PDB file with one MODEL, atoms N, CA, C and O in Angstrom:
MODEL        1
ATOM      1  N   MET A   1       0.836  -1.180   0.000  1.00  0.00           N
ATOM      2  CA  MET A   1       0.000   0.000   0.000  1.00  0.00           C
ATOM      3  C   MET A   1       0.876   1.237   0.000  1.00  0.00           C
ATOM      4  O   MET A   1       2.004   1.202   0.492  1.00  0.00           O
ATOM      5  N   ARG A   2       0.384   2.290  -0.529  1.00  0.00           N
ATOM      6  CA  ARG A   2       1.150   3.510  -0.690  1.00  0.00           C
ATOM      7  C   ARG A   2       1.112   4.320   0.606  1.00  0.00           C
ATOM      8  O   ARG A   2       0.049   4.544   1.186  1.00  0.00           O
ATOM      9  N   LYS A   3       2.303   4.757   1.049  1.00  0.00           N
ATOM     10  CA  LYS A   3       2.371   5.565   2.273  1.00  0.00           C
ATOM     11  C   LYS A   3       1.716   6.916   2.039  1.00  0.00           C
ATOM     12  O   LYS A   3       1.869   7.509   0.971  1.00  0.00           O
ATOM     13  N   GLY A   4       0.984   7.404   3.041  1.00  0.00           N
ATOM     14  CA  GLY A   4       0.370   8.709   2.971  1.00  0.00           C
ATOM     15  C   GLY A   4      -0.929   8.755   2.193  1.00  0.00           C
ATOM     16  O   GLY A   4      -1.507   9.828   2.019  1.00  0.00           O
ATOM     17  N   VAL A   5      -1.396   7.614   1.722  1.00  0.00           N
ATOM     18  CA  VAL A   5      -2.637   7.552   0.954  1.00  0.00           C
ATOM     19  C   VAL A   5      -3.653   6.759   1.751  1.00  0.00           C
ATOM     20  O   VAL A   5      -3.354   5.659   2.218  1.00  0.00           O
ATOM     21  N   THR A   6      -4.848   7.300   1.913  1.00  0.00           N
ATOM     22  CA  THR A   6      -5.908   6.577   2.593  1.00  0.00           C
ATOM     23  C   THR A   6      -6.396   5.476   1.665  1.00  0.00           C
ATOM     24  O   THR A   6      -6.856   5.746   0.556  1.00  0.00           O
ATOM     25  N   SER A   7      -6.294   4.244   2.120  1.00  0.00           N
ATOM     26  CA  SER A   7      -6.642   3.109   1.272  1.00  0.00           C
ATOM     27  C   SER A   7      -8.141   3.026   1.035  1.00  0.00           C
ATOM     28  O   SER A   7      -8.952   3.198   1.945  1.00  0.00           O
ATOM     29  N   GLN A   8      -8.472   2.760  -0.204  1.00  0.00           N
ATOM     30  CA  GLN A   8      -9.842   2.509  -0.616  1.00  0.00           C
ATOM     31  C   GLN A   8      -9.834   1.148  -1.308  1.00  0.00           C
ATOM     32  O   GLN A   8      -8.829   0.741  -1.892  1.00  0.00           O
ATOM     33  N   PHE A   9     -10.956   0.458  -1.237  1.00  0.00           N
ATOM     34  CA  PHE A   9     -11.022  -0.872  -1.817  1.00  0.00           C
ATOM     35  C   PHE A   9     -12.304  -1.052  -2.601  1.00  0.00           C
ATOM     36  O   PHE A   9     -13.314  -0.393  -2.354  1.00  0.00           O
ATOM     37  N   ALA A  10     -12.230  -1.977  -3.564  1.00  0.00           N
ATOM     38  CA  ALA A  10     -13.396  -2.334  -4.365  1.00  0.00           C
ATOM     39  C   ALA A  10     -13.293  -3.813  -4.693  1.00  0.00           C
ATOM     40  O   ALA A  10     -12.205  -4.388  -4.712  1.00  0.00           O
ATOM     41  N   VAL A  11     -14.437  -4.411  -4.948  1.00  0.00           N
ATOM     42  CA  VAL A  11     -14.475  -5.807  -5.361  1.00  0.00           C
ATOM     43  C   VAL A  11     -14.743  -5.850  -6.862  1.00  0.00           C
ATOM     44  O   VAL A  11     -15.565  -5.094  -7.380  1.00  0.00           O
ATOM     45  N   CYS A  12     -14.044  -6.736  -7.545  1.00  0.00           N
ATOM     46  CA  CYS A  12     -14.242  -6.899  -8.983  1.00  0.00           C
ATOM     47  C   CYS A  12     -15.511  -7.718  -9.216  1.00  0.00           C
ATOM     48  O   CYS A  12     -15.682  -8.788  -8.632  1.00  0.00           O
ATOM     49  N   VAL A  13     -16.388  -7.215 -10.063  1.00  0.00           N
ATOM     50  CA  VAL A  13     -17.634  -7.917 -10.373  1.00  0.00           C
ATOM     51  C   VAL A  13     -17.683  -8.380 -11.830  1.00  0.00           C
ATOM     52  O   VAL A  13     -18.611  -9.084 -12.226  1.00  0.00           O
ATOM     53  N   ASP A  14     -16.682  -7.986 -12.628  1.00  0.00           N
ATOM     54  CA  ASP A  14     -16.658  -8.350 -14.050  1.00  0.00           C
ATOM     55  C   ASP A  14     -15.229  -8.205 -14.553  1.00  0.00           C
ATOM     56  O   ASP A  14     -14.671  -7.108 -14.526  1.00  0.00           O
ATOM     57  N   ASN A  15     -14.629  -9.309 -15.016  1.00  0.00           N
ATOM     58  CA  ASN A  15     -13.262  -9.234 -15.528  1.00  0.00           C
ATOM     59  C   ASN A  15     -13.180  -9.486 -17.030  1.00  0.00           C
ATOM     60  O   ASN A  15     -12.101  -9.774 -17.548  1.00  0.00           O
ATOM     61  N   GLU A  16     -14.314  -9.381 -17.741  1.00  0.00           N
ATOM     62  CA  GLU A  16     -14.325  -9.619 -19.180  1.00  0.00           C
ATOM     63  C   GLU A  16     -13.288  -8.727 -19.871  1.00  0.00           C
ATOM     64  O   GLU A  16     -13.282  -7.507 -19.705  1.00  0.00           O
ATOM     65  N   GLY A  17     -12.424  -9.360 -20.638  1.00  0.00           N
ATOM     66  CA  GLY A  17     -11.367  -8.638 -21.323  1.00  0.00           C
ATOM     67  C   GLY A  17     -10.088  -8.506 -20.511  1.00  0.00           C
ATOM     68  O   GLY A  17      -9.060  -8.087 -21.043  1.00  0.00           O
ATOM     69  N   TYR A  18     -10.138  -8.857 -19.236  1.00  0.00           N
ATOM     70  CA  TYR A  18      -8.975  -8.722 -18.357  1.00  0.00           C
ATOM     71  C   TYR A  18      -8.780  -9.967 -17.474  1.00  0.00           C
ATOM     72  O   TYR A  18      -8.471  -9.813 -16.293  1.00  0.00           O
ATOM     73  N   PRO A  19      -8.946 -11.184 -17.994  1.00  0.00           N
ATOM     74  CA  PRO A  19      -8.902 -12.361 -17.121  1.00  0.00           C
ATOM     75  C   PRO A  19      -7.553 -12.603 -16.447  1.00  0.00           C
ATOM     76  O   PRO A  19      -7.514 -13.199 -15.370  1.00  0.00           O
ATOM     77  N   ALA A  20      -6.458 -12.163 -17.041  1.00  0.00           N
ATOM     78  CA  ALA A  20      -5.147 -12.355 -16.419  1.00  0.00           C
ATOM     79  C   ALA A  20      -4.844 -11.286 -15.378  1.00  0.00           C
ATOM     80  O   ALA A  20      -3.964 -11.469 -14.538  1.00  0.00           O
ATOM     81  N   SER A  21      -5.565 -10.172 -15.429  1.00  0.00           N
ATOM     82  CA  SER A  21      -5.274  -9.047 -14.550  1.00  0.00           C
ATOM     83  C   SER A  21      -6.237  -8.898 -13.389  1.00  0.00           C
ATOM     84  O   SER A  21      -5.873  -8.364 -12.341  1.00  0.00           O
ATOM     85  N   LEU A  22      -7.484  -9.372 -13.571  1.00  0.00           N
ATOM     86  CA  LEU A  22      -8.515  -9.198 -12.553  1.00  0.00           C
ATOM     87  C   LEU A  22      -9.221 -10.510 -12.271  1.00  0.00           C
ATOM     88  O   LEU A  22      -9.474 -11.302 -13.179  1.00  0.00           O
ATOM     89  N   GLU A  23      -9.538 -10.735 -10.999  1.00  0.00           N
ATOM     90  CA  GLU A  23     -10.308 -11.901 -10.586  1.00  0.00           C
ATOM     91  C   GLU A  23     -11.653 -11.433 -10.035  1.00  0.00           C
ATOM     92  O   GLU A  23     -11.714 -10.556  -9.173  1.00  0.00           O
ATOM     93  N   VAL A  24     -12.720 -12.026 -10.541  1.00  0.00           N
ATOM     94  CA  VAL A  24     -14.064 -11.704 -10.043  1.00  0.00           C
ATOM     95  C   VAL A  24     -14.151 -12.098  -8.571  1.00  0.00           C
ATOM     96  O   VAL A  24     -13.634 -13.141  -8.172  1.00  0.00           O
ATOM     97  N   ARG A  25     -14.797 -11.270  -7.777  1.00  0.00           N
ATOM     98  CA  ARG A  25     -15.015 -11.432  -6.338  1.00  0.00           C
ATOM     99  C   ARG A  25     -13.763 -11.188  -5.499  1.00  0.00           C
ATOM    100  O   ARG A  25     -13.760 -11.485  -4.305  1.00  0.00           O
ATOM    101  N   LYS A  26     -12.709 -10.659  -6.096  1.00  0.00           N
ATOM    102  CA  LYS A  26     -11.492 -10.362  -5.348  1.00  0.00           C
ATOM    103  C   LYS A  26     -11.472  -8.888  -4.962  1.00  0.00           C
ATOM    104  O   LYS A  26     -11.948  -8.029  -5.704  1.00  0.00           O
ATOM    105  N   LEU A  27     -10.913  -8.615  -3.792  1.00  0.00           N
ATOM    106  CA  LEU A  27     -10.775  -7.263  -3.262  1.00  0.00           C
ATOM    107  C   LEU A  27      -9.513  -6.621  -3.839  1.00  0.00           C
ATOM    108  O   LEU A  27      -8.439  -7.221  -3.831  1.00  0.00           O
ATOM    109  N   TYR A  28      -9.660  -5.388  -4.341  1.00  0.00           N
ATOM    110  CA  TYR A  28      -8.534  -4.659  -4.920  1.00  0.00           C
ATOM    111  C   TYR A  28      -8.395  -3.291  -4.277  1.00  0.00           C
ATOM    112  O   TYR A  28      -9.383  -2.644  -3.929  1.00  0.00           O
ATOM    113  N   GLU A  29      -7.140  -2.862  -4.126  1.00  0.00           N
ATOM    114  CA  GLU A  29      -6.869  -1.515  -3.637  1.00  0.00           C
ATOM    115  C   GLU A  29      -7.106  -0.539  -4.783  1.00  0.00           C
ATOM    116  O   GLU A  29      -6.691  -0.779  -5.916  1.00  0.00           O
ATOM    117  N   ILE A  30      -7.776   0.560  -4.472  1.00  0.00           N
ATOM    118  CA  ILE A  30      -8.054   1.624  -5.431  1.00  0.00           C
ATOM    119  C   ILE A  30      -7.214   2.836  -5.037  1.00  0.00           C
ATOM    120  O   ILE A  30      -7.221   3.250  -3.877  1.00  0.00           O
ATOM    121  N   LEU A  31      -6.493   3.401  -5.998  1.00  0.00           N
ATOM    122  CA  LEU A  31      -5.699   4.600  -5.735  1.00  0.00           C
ATOM    123  C   LEU A  31      -6.453   5.832  -6.230  1.00  0.00           C
ATOM    124  O   LEU A  31      -7.106   5.786  -7.272  1.00  0.00           O
ATOM    125  N   PRO A  32      -6.364   6.924  -5.489  1.00  0.00           N
ATOM    126  CA  PRO A  32      -7.073   8.147  -5.889  1.00  0.00           C
ATOM    127  C   PRO A  32      -6.592   8.649  -7.256  1.00  0.00           C
ATOM    128  O   PRO A  32      -5.390   8.725  -7.512  1.00  0.00           O
ATOM    129  N   ASP A  33      -7.534   8.984  -8.115  1.00  0.00           N
ATOM    130  CA  ASP A  33      -7.230   9.548  -9.435  1.00  0.00           C
ATOM    131  C   ASP A  33      -8.508  10.227  -9.922  1.00  0.00           C
ATOM    132  O   ASP A  33      -9.275   9.652 -10.695  1.00  0.00           O
ATOM    133  N   GLU A  34      -8.722  11.448  -9.463  1.00  0.00           N
ATOM    134  CA  GLU A  34      -9.979  12.161  -9.742  1.00  0.00           C
ATOM    135  C   GLU A  34     -10.245  12.325 -11.236  1.00  0.00           C
ATOM    136  O   GLU A  34     -11.375  12.144 -11.688  1.00  0.00           O
ATOM    137  N   LYS A  35      -9.226  12.662 -11.990  1.00  0.00           N
ATOM    138  CA  LYS A  35      -9.411  12.881 -13.434  1.00  0.00           C
ATOM    139  C   LYS A  35      -9.933  11.605 -14.106  1.00  0.00           C
ATOM    140  O   LYS A  35     -10.886  11.659 -14.884  1.00  0.00           O
ATOM    141  N   SER A  36      -9.319  10.475 -13.813  1.00  0.00           N
ATOM    142  CA  SER A  36      -9.742   9.212 -14.426  1.00  0.00           C
ATOM    143  C   SER A  36     -11.136   8.808 -13.968  1.00  0.00           C
ATOM    144  O   SER A  36     -11.924   8.283 -14.756  1.00  0.00           O
ATOM    145  N   GLU A  37     -11.443   9.051 -12.695  1.00  0.00           N
ATOM    146  CA  GLU A  37     -12.774   8.700 -12.184  1.00  0.00           C
ATOM    147  C   GLU A  37     -13.858   9.500 -12.890  1.00  0.00           C
ATOM    148  O   GLU A  37     -14.945   8.980 -13.143  1.00  0.00           O
ATOM    149  N   LYS A  38     -13.574  10.761 -13.212  1.00  0.00           N
ATOM    150  CA  LYS A  38     -14.543  11.579 -13.945  1.00  0.00           C
ATOM    151  C   LYS A  38     -14.794  11.015 -15.337  1.00  0.00           C
ATOM    152  O   LYS A  38     -15.854  11.236 -15.921  1.00  0.00           O
ATOM    153  N   GLU A  39     -13.814  10.283 -15.866  1.00  0.00           N
ATOM    154  CA  GLU A  39     -13.936   9.681 -17.191  1.00  0.00           C
ATOM    155  C   GLU A  39     -14.429   8.237 -17.129  1.00  0.00           C
ATOM    156  O   GLU A  39     -14.495   7.557 -18.153  1.00  0.00           O
ATOM    157  N   GLY A  40     -14.782   7.761 -15.907  1.00  0.00           N
ATOM    158  CA  GLY A  40     -15.354   6.430 -15.762  1.00  0.00           C
ATOM    159  C   GLY A  40     -14.364   5.305 -15.520  1.00  0.00           C
ATOM    160  O   GLY A  40     -14.671   4.141 -15.776  1.00  0.00           O
ATOM    161  N   PHE A  41     -13.171   5.646 -15.026  1.00  0.00           N
ATOM    162  CA  PHE A  41     -12.154   4.636 -14.759  1.00  0.00           C
ATOM    163  C   PHE A  41     -11.709   4.687 -13.299  1.00  0.00           C
ATOM    164  O   PHE A  41     -11.834   5.715 -12.633  1.00  0.00           O
ATOM    165  N   LEU A  42     -11.186   3.557 -12.816  1.00  0.00           N
ATOM    166  CA  LEU A  42     -10.574   3.479 -11.497  1.00  0.00           C
ATOM    167  C   LEU A  42      -9.125   3.056 -11.658  1.00  0.00           C
ATOM    168  O   LEU A  42      -8.803   2.240 -12.521  1.00  0.00           O
ATOM    169  N   ARG A  43      -8.253   3.612 -10.829  1.00  0.00           N
ATOM    170  CA  ARG A  43      -6.848   3.183 -10.804  1.00  0.00           C
ATOM    171  C   ARG A  43      -6.744   2.066  -9.777  1.00  0.00           C
ATOM    172  O   ARG A  43      -6.879   2.292  -8.574  1.00  0.00           O
ATOM    173  N   VAL A  44      -6.502   0.859 -10.272  1.00  0.00           N
ATOM    174  CA  VAL A  44      -6.554  -0.358  -9.465  1.00  0.00           C
ATOM    175  C   VAL A  44      -5.172  -1.011  -9.407  1.00  0.00           C
ATOM    176  O   VAL A  44      -4.478  -1.097 -10.420  1.00  0.00           O
ATOM    177  N   VAL A  45      -4.778  -1.470  -8.220  1.00  0.00           N
ATOM    178  CA  VAL A  45      -3.573  -2.283  -8.084  1.00  0.00           C
ATOM    179  C   VAL A  45      -4.010  -3.708  -8.406  1.00  0.00           C
ATOM    180  O   VAL A  45      -4.708  -4.344  -7.616  1.00  0.00           O
ATOM    181  N   ASP A  46      -3.595  -4.207  -9.576  1.00  0.00           N
ATOM    182  CA  ASP A  46      -4.097  -5.496 -10.054  1.00  0.00           C
ATOM    183  C   ASP A  46      -3.172  -6.655  -9.695  1.00  0.00           C
ATOM    184  O   ASP A  46      -2.305  -6.520  -8.832  1.00  0.00           O
ATOM    185  N   GLU A  47      -3.362  -7.795 -10.362  1.00  0.00           N
ATOM    186  CA  GLU A  47      -2.596  -9.008 -10.071  1.00  0.00           C
ATOM    187  C   GLU A  47      -1.098  -8.849 -10.286  1.00  0.00           C
ATOM    188  O   GLU A  47      -0.309  -9.592  -9.703  1.00  0.00           O
ATOM    189  N   SER A  48      -0.695  -7.891 -11.114  1.00  0.00           N
ATOM    190  CA  SER A  48       0.728  -7.669 -11.372  1.00  0.00           C
ATOM    191  C   SER A  48       1.400  -6.928 -10.215  1.00  0.00           C
ATOM    192  O   SER A  48       2.627  -6.888 -10.121  1.00  0.00           O
ATOM    193  N   GLY A  49       0.577  -6.337  -9.329  1.00  0.00           N
ATOM    194  CA  GLY A  49       1.112  -5.530  -8.238  1.00  0.00           C
ATOM    195  C   GLY A  49       1.308  -4.076  -8.634  1.00  0.00           C
ATOM    196  O   GLY A  49       1.714  -3.250  -7.816  1.00  0.00           O
ATOM    197  N   GLU A  50       1.021  -3.769  -9.887  1.00  0.00           N
ATOM    198  CA  GLU A  50       1.120  -2.405 -10.399  1.00  0.00           C
ATOM    199  C   GLU A  50      -0.277  -1.809 -10.506  1.00  0.00           C
ATOM    200  O   GLU A  50      -1.274  -2.531 -10.490  1.00  0.00           O
ATOM    201  N   ASP A  51      -0.340  -0.487 -10.615  1.00  0.00           N
ATOM    202  CA  ASP A  51      -1.657   0.150 -10.756  1.00  0.00           C
ATOM    203  C   ASP A  51      -1.922   0.493 -12.216  1.00  0.00           C
ATOM    204  O   ASP A  51      -1.059   1.015 -12.922  1.00  0.00           O
ATOM    205  N   TYR A  52      -3.143   0.182 -12.644  1.00  0.00           N
ATOM    206  CA  TYR A  52      -3.598   0.441 -14.005  1.00  0.00           C
ATOM    207  C   TYR A  52      -5.029   0.958 -13.957  1.00  0.00           C
ATOM    208  O   TYR A  52      -5.738   0.783 -12.967  1.00  0.00           O
ATOM    209  N   LEU A  53      -5.434   1.594 -15.042  1.00  0.00           N
ATOM    210  CA  LEU A  53      -6.814   2.069 -15.147  1.00  0.00           C
ATOM    211  C   LEU A  53      -7.701   0.975 -15.717  1.00  0.00           C
ATOM    212  O   LEU A  53      -7.356   0.315 -16.697  1.00  0.00           O
ATOM    213  N   TYR A  54      -8.856   0.800 -15.078  1.00  0.00           N
ATOM    214  CA  TYR A  54      -9.874  -0.148 -15.538  1.00  0.00           C
ATOM    215  C   TYR A  54     -11.226   0.557 -15.510  1.00  0.00           C
ATOM    216  O   TYR A  54     -11.421   1.492 -14.733  1.00  0.00           O
ATOM    217  N   PRO A  55     -12.153   0.119 -16.343  1.00  0.00           N
ATOM    218  CA  PRO A  55     -13.494   0.700 -16.301  1.00  0.00           C
ATOM    219  C   PRO A  55     -14.109   0.547 -14.908  1.00  0.00           C
ATOM    220  O   PRO A  55     -14.107  -0.546 -14.342  1.00  0.00           O
ATOM    221  N   ALA A  56     -14.626   1.629 -14.365  1.00  0.00           N
ATOM    222  CA  ALA A  56     -15.209   1.619 -13.019  1.00  0.00           C
ATOM    223  C   ALA A  56     -16.387   0.658 -12.918  1.00  0.00           C
ATOM    224  O   ALA A  56     -16.660   0.128 -11.841  1.00  0.00           O
ATOM    225  N   ALA A  57     -17.084   0.429 -14.020  1.00  0.00           N
ATOM    226  CA  ALA A  57     -18.245  -0.465 -14.001  1.00  0.00           C
ATOM    227  C   ALA A  57     -17.870  -1.899 -13.654  1.00  0.00           C
ATOM    228  O   ALA A  57     -18.751  -2.697 -13.335  1.00  0.00           O
ATOM    229  N   ARG A  58     -16.610  -2.244 -13.707  1.00  0.00           N
ATOM    230  CA  ARG A  58     -16.162  -3.604 -13.384  1.00  0.00           C
ATOM    231  C   ARG A  58     -15.994  -3.818 -11.874  1.00  0.00           C
ATOM    232  O   ARG A  58     -15.670  -4.921 -11.434  1.00  0.00           O
ATOM    233  N   PHE A  59     -16.214  -2.766 -11.088  1.00  0.00           N
ATOM    234  CA  PHE A  59     -15.972  -2.816  -9.646  1.00  0.00           C
ATOM    235  C   PHE A  59     -17.132  -2.234  -8.854  1.00  0.00           C
ATOM    236  O   PHE A  59     -17.927  -1.451  -9.372  1.00  0.00           O
ATOM    237  N   ARG A  60     -17.212  -2.629  -7.599  1.00  0.00           N
ATOM    238  CA  ARG A  60     -18.112  -2.018  -6.629  1.00  0.00           C
ATOM    239  C   ARG A  60     -17.256  -1.624  -5.426  1.00  0.00           C
ATOM    240  O   ARG A  60     -16.586  -2.462  -4.823  1.00  0.00           O
ATOM    241  N   ARG A  61     -17.291  -0.345  -5.093  1.00  0.00           N
ATOM    242  CA  ARG A  61     -16.519   0.129  -3.932  1.00  0.00           C
ATOM    243  C   ARG A  61     -17.072  -0.461  -2.644  1.00  0.00           C
ATOM    244  O   ARG A  61     -18.267  -0.734  -2.525  1.00  0.00           O
ATOM    245  N   LEU A  62     -16.183  -0.650  -1.693  1.00  0.00           N
ATOM    246  CA  LEU A  62     -16.561  -1.196  -0.393  1.00  0.00           C
ATOM    247  C   LEU A  62     -16.137  -0.249   0.717  1.00  0.00           C
ATOM    248  O   LEU A  62     -15.086   0.387   0.639  1.00  0.00           O
ATOM    249  N   ALA A  63     -16.957  -0.163   1.742  1.00  0.00           N
ATOM    250  CA  ALA A  63     -16.583   0.549   2.960  1.00  0.00           C
ATOM    251  C   ALA A  63     -15.840  -0.468   3.831  1.00  0.00           C
ATOM    252  O   ALA A  63     -16.441  -1.401   4.362  1.00  0.00           O
ATOM    253  N   VAL A  64     -14.545  -0.275   3.968  1.00  0.00           N
ATOM    254  CA  VAL A  64     -13.708  -1.214   4.716  1.00  0.00           C
ATOM    255  C   VAL A  64     -13.380  -0.596   6.068  1.00  0.00           C
ATOM    256  O   VAL A  64     -12.831   0.504   6.124  1.00  0.00           O
ATOM    257  N   PRO A  65     -13.707  -1.284   7.155  1.00  0.00           N
ATOM    258  CA  PRO A  65     -13.427  -0.754   8.493  1.00  0.00           C
ATOM    259  C   PRO A  65     -11.930  -0.493   8.698  1.00  0.00           C
ATOM    260  O   PRO A  65     -11.086  -1.161   8.100  1.00  0.00           O
ATOM    261  N   LEU A  66     -11.623   0.467   9.534  1.00  0.00           N
ATOM    262  CA  LEU A  66     -10.246   0.860   9.809  1.00  0.00           C
ATOM    263  C   LEU A  66      -9.385  -0.342  10.207  1.00  0.00           C
ATOM    264  O   LEU A  66      -8.270  -0.485   9.706  1.00  0.00           O
ATOM    265  N   ALA A  67      -9.875  -1.195  11.084  1.00  0.00           N
ATOM    266  CA  ALA A  67      -9.085  -2.345  11.540  1.00  0.00           C
ATOM    267  C   ALA A  67      -8.705  -3.257  10.373  1.00  0.00           C
ATOM    268  O   ALA A  67      -7.606  -3.812  10.352  1.00  0.00           O
ATOM    269  N   VAL A  68      -9.599  -3.413   9.414  1.00  0.00           N
ATOM    270  CA  VAL A  68      -9.310  -4.252   8.246  1.00  0.00           C
ATOM    271  C   VAL A  68      -8.282  -3.556   7.358  1.00  0.00           C
ATOM    272  O   VAL A  68      -7.355  -4.205   6.874  1.00  0.00           O
ATOM    273  N   ARG A  69      -8.426  -2.239   7.134  1.00  0.00           N
ATOM    274  CA  ARG A  69      -7.452  -1.499   6.340  1.00  0.00           C
ATOM    275  C   ARG A  69      -6.061  -1.609   6.958  1.00  0.00           C
ATOM    276  O   ARG A  69      -5.070  -1.787   6.249  1.00  0.00           O
ATOM    277  N   GLN A  70      -5.994  -1.502   8.283  1.00  0.00           N
ATOM    278  CA  GLN A  70      -4.706  -1.611   8.975  1.00  0.00           C
ATOM    279  C   GLN A  70      -4.127  -3.013   8.829  1.00  0.00           C
ATOM    280  O   GLN A  70      -2.922  -3.163   8.631  1.00  0.00           O
ATOM    281  N   ALA A  71      -4.951  -4.021   8.922  1.00  0.00           N
ATOM    282  CA  ALA A  71      -4.494  -5.396   8.765  1.00  0.00           C
ATOM    283  C   ALA A  71      -3.968  -5.621   7.340  1.00  0.00           C
ATOM    284  O   ALA A  71      -2.940  -6.272   7.156  1.00  0.00           O
ATOM    285  N   LEU A  72      -4.659  -5.094   6.348  1.00  0.00           N
ATOM    286  CA  LEU A  72      -4.218  -5.229   4.969  1.00  0.00           C
ATOM    287  C   LEU A  72      -2.905  -4.492   4.744  1.00  0.00           C
ATOM    288  O   LEU A  72      -2.032  -4.976   4.023  1.00  0.00           O
ATOM    289  N   ALA A  73      -2.764  -3.327   5.357  1.00  0.00           N
ATOM    290  CA  ALA A  73      -1.531  -2.552   5.220  1.00  0.00           C
ATOM    291  C   ALA A  73      -0.348  -3.299   5.834  1.00  0.00           C
ATOM    292  O   ALA A  73       0.753  -3.260   5.285  1.00  0.00           O
ATOM    293  N   SER A  74      -0.557  -3.974   6.959  1.00  0.00           N
ATOM    294  CA  SER A  74       0.548  -4.679   7.614  1.00  0.00           C
ATOM    295  C   SER A  74       0.961  -5.919   6.834  1.00  0.00           C
ATOM    296  O   SER A  74       2.115  -6.337   6.927  1.00  0.00           O
ATOM    297  N   THR A  75       0.057  -6.516   6.071  1.00  0.00           N
ATOM    298  CA  THR A  75       0.432  -7.696   5.282  1.00  0.00           C
ATOM    299  C   THR A  75       1.122  -7.297   3.990  1.00  0.00           C
ATOM    300  O   THR A  75       1.842  -8.104   3.401  1.00  0.00           O
ATOM    301  N   ALA A  76       0.913  -6.054   3.535  1.00  0.00           N
ATOM    302  CA  ALA A  76       1.543  -5.594   2.295  1.00  0.00           C
ATOM    303  C   ALA A  76       2.962  -5.107   2.512  1.00  0.00           C
ATOM    304  O   ALA A  76       3.721  -4.963   1.555  1.00  0.00           O
ATOM    305  N   ALA A  77       3.329  -4.853   3.760  1.00  0.00           N
ATOM    306  CA  ALA A  77       4.661  -4.305   4.047  1.00  0.00           C
ATOM    307  C   ALA A  77       5.764  -5.324   3.904  1.00  0.00           C
ATOM    308  O   ALA A  77       6.933  -5.001   4.115  1.00  0.00           O
TER     309      ALA A  77
ENDMDL
END
């Protein structure tokens, strides 16, 4: 996870066209990118461990409790 960035997460609901990069029903970290979001995309840390833009319609954002975000951050370190 990126230092200094409040983690946001979404679950993938459709990986059509991206089967090697996205898994349906998997939780992904979303990085802030206002410009891309206005254009209908999310910046997602995918299976490669890198962040890429994907259509926002392929995801549903989740409200993740602080304790879970902290646990995820400690496993990524």
